[in-house]
LODRENRO-357536 format. One record per residue (C-alpha): residue in one letter; residue number from 1; x, y, z. Coordinates in steps of 0.5 Angstrom, whole numbers, plus 2048, in hexadecimal, padded with zeros to 3 digits. Example, Ala and Ser with C-alpha at 12.3 -4.5 7.8 and 13.67 -1.06 7.14 Angstrom:
<nodes>
nuza:vodren:xx:yy:zz
a:1:819:7F7:810
s:2:81B:7FE:80E
</nodes>
This chain:
<nodes>
nuza:vodren:xx:yy:zz
m:1:81C:820:81B
k:2:815:81F:81D
r:3:814:820:816
m:4:818:81B:813
f:5:814:815:818
v:6:80D:817:815
t:7:810:817:80E
v:8:813:810:80F
i:9:80D:80D:813
a:10:808:810:80E
v:11:80C:80D:808
l:12:80C:806:80C
v:13:805:806:80D
i:14:803:808:806
a:15:808:805:801
g:16:806:7FF:7FD
s:17:801:7FE:7F7
l:18:7FA:7FD:7F9
f:19:7F6:7F9:7F6
a:20:7F0:7F9:7FB
a:21:7EE:7FF:7FE
g:22:7F4:801:803
v:23:7FA:7FC:803
e:24:7F7:7F6:803
l:25:7F8:7F0:7FE
t:26:7F2:7EA:7FD
g:27:7F5:7E6:7F8
i:28:7F5:7E1:7FB
g:29:7F3:7DA:7F9
a:30:7F1:7D9:7F2
r:31:7EA:7D7:7F3
a:32:7E9:7DC:7F7
t:33:7EC:7E1:7F3
s:34:7E8:7DF:7ED
m:35:7E2:7E1:7F1
g:36:7E4:7E8:7F2
g:37:7E6:7E6:7F9
n:38:7DE:7E5:7FC
y:39:7E0:7DE:7FF
r:40:7DE:7DE:805
a:41:7D8:7DA:805
v:42:7DC:7D5:801
s:43:7E3:7D5:803
n:44:7E3:7CD:803
d:45:7EB:7CD:800
w:46:7F2:7CF:803
s:47:7F0:7D6:802
g:48:7EB:7D6:807
m:49:7F0:7D7:80D
f:50:7F0:7DE:80A
w:51:7E9:7DF:808
n:52:7E5:7DB:80D
p:53:7E8:7D6:811
a:54:7E2:7D2:813
g:55:7E1:7D0:80C
l:56:7E6:7CB:80B
v:57:7E2:7C5:80F
f:58:7DD:7C5:80A
s:59:7E3:7C1:805
k:60:7E6:7BA:807
g:61:7ED:7B8:806
l:62:7F4:7BB:807
k:63:7F4:7C1:802
a:64:7F9:7C6:7FF
g:65:7FA:7CC:7FB
v:66:7FE:7D1:7F8
s:67:7FD:7D8:7F4
l:68:801:7DD:7F1
e:69:7FF:7E3:7EF
f:70:802:7E8:7EA
i:71:800:7EF:7EB
k:72:803:7F5:7E6
p:73:800:7FC:7E9
t:74:800:802:7E4
v:75:800:808:7E7
g:76:800:810:7E5
y:77:801:816:7E9
t:78:801:81D:7E5
p:79:803:822:7EA
l:80:7FF:829:7EC
p:81:804:82F:7EC
l:82:806:831:7F3
y:83:808:838:7F4
g:84:80B:838:7ED
q:85:811:834:7EE
q:86:810:82D:7F2
f:87:815:826:7EF
s:88:80F:822:7ED
a:89:80B:828:7EB
t:90:811:82A:7E5
s:91:80D:825:7E0
a:92:806:826:7DE
e:93:806:81F:7DB
n:94:803:819:7DD
i:95:809:815:7E2
e:96:808:80D:7E2
n:97:80B:808:7E7
e:98:811:804:7E6
p:99:80F:7FF:7E2
k:100:80F:7F8:7E7
t:101:80B:7F2:7E8
f:102:809:7EF:7EF
l:103:809:7E7:7F0
v:104:805:7E6:7F7
p:105:804:7E0:7F9
a:106:800:7DC:7FD
a:107:800:7D4:800
g:108:7FD:7D0:805
v:109:7FB:7C8:808
y:110:7F5:7C5:80B
y:111:7F2:7BF:80E
s:112:7EB:7BE:80F
n:113:7E6:7B8:812
e:114:7E0:7BC:811
k:115:7E0:7BD:819
m:116:7E5:7C1:819
a:117:7EB:7C3:815
f:118:7F2:7C7:816
g:119:7F8:7CA:812
i:120:7FD:7CE:811
g:121:7FC:7D4:80B
f:122:803:7DA:809
w:123:800:7E0:805
a:124:802:7E8:804
p:125:7FB:7EB:806
f:126:7FF:7F2:805
g:127:805:7F6:801
l:128:809:7F6:7FB
g:129:80C:7FD:7F9
a:130:80D:802:7F4
k:131:813:805:7F1
w:132:813:80C:7ED
d:133:817:812:7E9
l:134:812:818:7EA
l:135:817:81D:7EC
n:136:81B:820:7E7
t:137:821:823:7EB
t:138:826:823:7E6
a:139:826:82B:7E7
y:140:824:82A:7EE
n:141:82A:826:7F0
s:142:82C:821:7EB
n:143:82F:81C:7F0
y:144:829:81B:7F3
p:145:827:813:7F1
e:146:823:812:7EB
y:147:81E:80E:7EE
d:148:81B:813:7F4
f:149:816:80E:7F6
e:150:817:807:7F8
d:151:813:802:7FD
d:152:812:7FB:7FE
l:153:80D:7F9:805
k:154:80C:7F2:805
i:155:807:7EF:80A
m:156:807:7E7:80C
v:157:803:7E3:810
v:158:803:7DC:812
q:159:7FD:7D9:815
p:160:7FC:7D3:818
t:161:7F4:7D1:818
f:162:7EF:7CD:81B
a:163:7E7:7CC:819
y:164:7E2:7C8:81D
k:165:7DC:7C6:81C
l:166:7D6:7C8:821
r:167:7D0:7C4:81D
d:168:7CF:7C1:816
n:169:7CE:7C8:813
l:170:7D2:7CD:818
s:171:7D9:7CE:819
v:172:7DF:7D2:81B
g:173:7E6:7D4:81A
v:174:7EC:7D9:81C
g:175:7F2:7D9:81A
v:176:7F9:7DD:81F
k:177:7FD:7E1:81A
l:178:804:7E1:81A
i:179:806:7E8:816
y:180:80C:7EB:813
a:181:80D:7F1:811
d:182:814:7F4:80D
i:183:814:7FB:80A
m:184:819:7FF:806
i:185:818:805:804
r:186:81B:80B:800
k:187:819:811:7FF
p:188:819:81A:7FE
n:189:816:81E:803
f:190:814:825:802
s:191:816:82B:805
l:192:815:832:804
n:193:81B:836:801
p:194:81C:83C:805
v:195:81E:840:7FF
a:196:817:83F:7FC
f:197:813:843:802
r:198:818:847:806
s:199:817:84E:806
d:200:81E:851:808
s:201:820:856:803
a:202:826:851:801
t:203:822:84A:801
v:204:81D:84F:7FC
q:205:823:851:7F8
l:206:825:84C:7F6
r:207:81E:849:7F5
t:208:81D:84E:7F0
a:209:824:84C:7ED
l:210:822:846:7EB
n:211:81B:847:7E9
a:212:81E:84C:7E4
a:213:823:847:7E1
a:214:81D:842:7E0
k:215:821:83D:7E6
s:216:81D:83B:7EB
p:217:81E:83C:7F2
f:218:81B:834:7F4
d:219:816:836:7F9
q:220:817:82F:7FB
v:221:81E:82C:7FF
l:222:81E:825:7FD
s:223:820:81F:803
e:224:820:818:801
v:225:81E:813:807
n:226:820:80C:808
l:227:81D:807:80D
q:228:81D:800:80E
g:229:81A:7FC:813
d:230:817:7F6:815
g:231:812:7F3:81A
l:232:80E:7ED:81D
g:233:806:7EE:81F
f:234:801:7E9:820
g:235:7F9:7E8:81E
a:236:7F3:7E3:81E
n:237:7EE:7E1:818
i:238:7E8:7DF:81B
g:239:7E1:7DC:816
l:240:7DB:7D9:817
q:241:7D7:7D5:812
w:242:7D0:7D3:811
k:243:7CC:7CF:80D
p:244:7C4:7D0:80E
l:245:7C2:7CC:807
e:246:7C6:7C7:803
t:247:7C7:7CD:7FE
l:248:7C8:7D3:802
t:249:7CE:7D4:806
l:250:7CF:7DB:80B
g:251:7D7:7DC:80D
a:252:7D9:7E2:811
s:253:7E0:7E3:813
f:254:7E5:7E8:817
r:255:7EC:7EA:815
y:256:7F1:7ED:81A
y:257:7F7:7F0:81B
n:258:7FB:7F2:821
d:259:800:7F8:820
v:260:806:7F6:81D
p:261:80C:7FA:821
l:262:811:7FB:81C
d:263:818:7FC:81E
g:264:81D:801:819
k:265:822:805:816
f:266:822:80B:812
s:267:826:810:80F
v:268:825:817:80C
d:269:829:81B:807
t:270:827:822:805
y:271:829:824:7FE
y:272:82A:82B:7FC
p:273:829:82E:7F6
k:274:82E:830:7F2
d:275:830:838:7F0
p:276:82C:838:7EA
g:277:831:83D:7E7
n:278:82F:843:7EA
v:279:830:843:7F2
k:280:836:844:7F3
p:281:837:84A:7EE
t:282:831:84D:7F2
l:283:834:84B:7F9
d:284:83A:84E:7F7
y:285:837:854:7F4
l:286:833:856:7FB
k:287:838:854:800
s:288:83D:859:7FB
i:289:838:85F:7FD
g:290:837:85D:804
k:291:830:85A:803
l:292:832:854:806
s:293:836:851:80C
a:294:83C:84B:80B
e:295:837:847:80F
k:296:831:849:80C
y:297:835:847:805
q:298:838:841:807
e:299:830:83E:809
l:300:82D:841:802
m:301:833:83D:7FF
g:302:833:836:803
l:303:82B:836:801
y:304:82E:836:7FA
s:305:834:831:7FB
g:306:832:82B:7F7
a:307:835:828:7FD
k:308:833:822:800
v:309:832:822:807
p:310:830:81D:80C
k:311:82B:81E:811
y:312:82A:817:815
s:313:82D:810:814
n:314:82A:80B:817
i:315:826:80D:81C
e:316:822:808:820
v:317:81A:809:81F
k:318:814:805:821
a:319:80D:805:820
d:320:807:802:821
l:321:804:7FF:819
p:322:7FD:7FE:819
l:323:7FA:7F9:814
p:324:7F2:7F9:814
m:325:7ED:7F5:816
n:326:7E9:7F2:811
v:327:7E1:7F0:812
g:328:7DC:7ED:80E
f:329:7D6:7E8:80C
g:330:7D5:7E4:806
i:331:7D0:7DF:803
a:332:7D0:7DA:7FE
y:333:7CB:7D6:7FA
t:334:7CB:7CF:7F6
g:335:7C3:7CF:7F5
i:336:7C5:7CF:7ED
k:337:7C8:7C9:7E9
n:338:7D0:7CA:7E8
l:339:7D0:7D1:7EA
l:340:7D3:7D3:7F1
v:341:7D1:7DB:7F2
s:342:7D4:7DF:7F9
a:343:7D4:7E6:7FB
d:344:7D8:7EA:800
v:345:7D7:7F0:804
a:346:7DD:7F2:809
m:347:7E0:7F8:80C
t:348:7E8:7FA:80D
q:349:7E9:7FE:813
w:350:7EE:804:80F
s:351:7ED:808:815
s:352:7F1:804:81A
w:353:7F6:809:815
e:354:7F5:810:819
v:355:7FA:812:81D
i:356:801:80E:81E
d:357:805:80F:824
v:358:80D:80F:822
n:359:812:80E:828
d:360:819:80E:828
a:361:81D:809:82B
d:362:81C:80A:833
g:363:814:80A:831
n:364:814:812:830
q:365:80E:814:82C
v:366:813:819:827
a:367:80D:81A:822
y:368:806:817:820
l:369:802:817:818
t:370:7FB:817:818
e:371:7F8:813:811
n:372:7F1:814:812
w:373:7F0:80E:80D
e:374:7E9:80C:80C
d:375:7E6:805:80E
g:376:7E3:801:807
i:377:7DD:7FD:805
r:378:7DF:7F7:800
m:379:7D9:7F4:7FC
g:380:7D9:7EF:7F7
v:381:7D6:7E9:7F4
g:382:7DA:7E2:7F2
l:383:7D8:7DD:7ED
e:384:7DA:7D6:7EB
y:385:7D7:7D2:7E6
s:386:7D8:7CA:7E5
l:387:7DA:7C7:7DE
s:388:7DC:7BF:7DC
f:389:7E3:7C1:7DB
a:390:7E4:7C8:7DF
k:391:7E1:7CD:7E3
l:392:7E0:7D4:7E2
y:393:7E1:7DA:7E6
a:394:7DF:7E2:7E7
g:395:7DE:7E6:7EC
f:396:7DD:7EE:7ED
y:397:7DE:7F2:7F4
n:398:7DE:7FA:7F5
e:399:7E3:7FE:7FA
p:400:7E4:805:7FC
r:401:7EA:808:7FC
a:402:7EE:808:804
a:403:7F2:80E:803
i:404:7F0:816:803
d:405:7F2:81B:7FF
e:406:7F6:81F:805
t:407:7FB:819:806
m:408:7FB:817:7FE
q:409:802:816:7FA
p:410:804:812:7F4
t:411:806:80B:7F9
i:412:7FF:80B:7FA
p:413:7FB:809:7F4
d:414:7F5:808:7F8
v:415:7F3:80C:7F3
n:416:7EB:80B:7F3
s:417:7E6:807:7F4
r:418:7E6:801:7F1
n:419:7E2:7FC:7EC
t:420:7E5:7F5:7EC
v:421:7E4:7EF:7E7
t:422:7E7:7E9:7E7
a:423:7E6:7E3:7E2
g:424:7EA:7DC:7E2
f:425:7E9:7D4:7E1
s:426:7EC:7CD:7E4
l:427:7ED:7C7:7E2
p:428:7EE:7C1:7E6
l:429:7F5:7BD:7E5
g:430:7F2:7B6:7E8
p:431:7F3:7B9:7F0
t:432:7F6:7BF:7ED
q:433:7F2:7C5:7EB
i:434:7F7:7CA:7E7
y:435:7F2:7D3:7E7
f:436:7F4:7D8:7E3
m:437:7F1:7DF:7E4
y:438:7F1:7E6:7E2
e:439:7EF:7ED:7E6
h:440:7EE:7F3:7E4
i:441:7EC:7FA:7E8
f:442:7E8:7FF:7E5
m:443:7EA:806:7E9
s:444:7E9:80D:7E7
d:445:7EE:812:7E5
y:446:7EF:816:7ED
t:447:7F1:81D:7EE
v:448:7F4:821:7F4
e:449:7F2:827:7F5
e:450:7F6:82A:7FA
w:451:7FD:829:7FD
t:452:7FD:827:804
l:453:802:82B:809
d:454:803:828:80F
a:455:801:829:816
e:456:808:82D:817
g:457:807:831:810
t:458:80E:82F:80E
a:459:80D:829:809
w:460:807:824:805
d:461:803:81F:807
n:462:801:81E:800
m:463:802:81F:7F9
a:464:7FD:823:7F5
g:465:7FC:821:7EE
d:466:7F7:81C:7EA
y:467:7F8:815:7EB
t:468:7F7:80F:7E6
m:469:7F8:807:7E7
n:470:7F7:801:7E3
v:471:7F8:7FA:7E6
n:472:7F8:7F3:7E3
n:473:7F9:7ED:7E7
f:474:7FA:7E6:7E5
l:475:7F9:7E0:7E9
i:476:7FB:7D8:7E9
g:477:7FA:7D3:7EE
l:478:7FB:7CB:7F0
d:479:7F6:7C8:7F5
w:480:7F7:7C1:7F6
a:481:7F3:7BC:7FB
f:482:7F7:7B6:7FD
</nodes>
């Protein structure tokens, strides 16, 4: 039971299609995203509530905006063999995730009189999902669902925000986050099949007979884990912005999230392998010559019964989901005619995903998960060039991956460090500004060299193999000035 709790929470915290390191999404605001998210020292539109709320007071009037990002990831995985036979390793070919385009909305409205500003925004800072048909289970147990990995992680934030100008060139802003997390997980869990590893005489003879007939002993037993859960949490966004010169702006912001308490239920069904055709004859023979007791006969037949056996049904679980804090600094310069140049550097504390406790309904610890993700520093530069009829945008940022080899799985397409480029433009339509943006993430292939057993030595924390990732994102946005 402990292993099942660990499996559920492990998937819960790593699920998602990842487009910044970890599970962070940054497509909030068309102008900000077009500049590669290098926006802390600009931040003078509605998306500033996310990037740096202090910037809101450096504009005037009632303003609003929406953005919608279209994210289309393609992730590839080529399994490495595990003891010669492991479900995801039944094919040596590259496998890609089921194609899907995710829509990520964001919106906000605020009012500023250039002394103070207040508003409210909505966005999804973390999330998305993945769907895979990784396992070739036809020979193992054809009743196992075709799509074996499926998850959907939504974390949504509503943030009331207030900003105040302390001096003509210095402002502070703060936002209070209401966080809603909704989780749906369906994934396999692998555990060692005793037939493949026991050394007693009857088991060894069964394994030998299967191998001699070129029938797999199926080194792993496959279980399906299902989880649904949700929870509410809180956080804060604090920012400063300072203009030491008319053409130079400095900005800093800090995003904090408390741990989100999650309540959920999960079920676990074990699918035993189907007799490949040589199990029953071998066991019948061993039993007939007195080499196998009736009890042992039933046990080994049960391991190859092809049955679906419920292990847990709607068990209540509780866990605190940590969301990493982020702190960063930015600079913006407008001293070149028609050109705005910005640059950001930020650190995300992914190491908060170190040890996660799992408790039952009475608050007793039933398991813990060691994830050991690593902090990351993101750096980038953004450009905005003003033409008489439009504005052009470009951006770049580099960011390391947060995941480590020991916990890497196909549901974590945080494959490698990423170099991301953006390009976009905006057109004025009266009081409305319309934006179009394209983003491409360049990411090198990566190989996880070794399978890693959990602390109990009974199941796998990662999935070794070759990982590839290709991501193309599009974003449209509208801003209004009333």
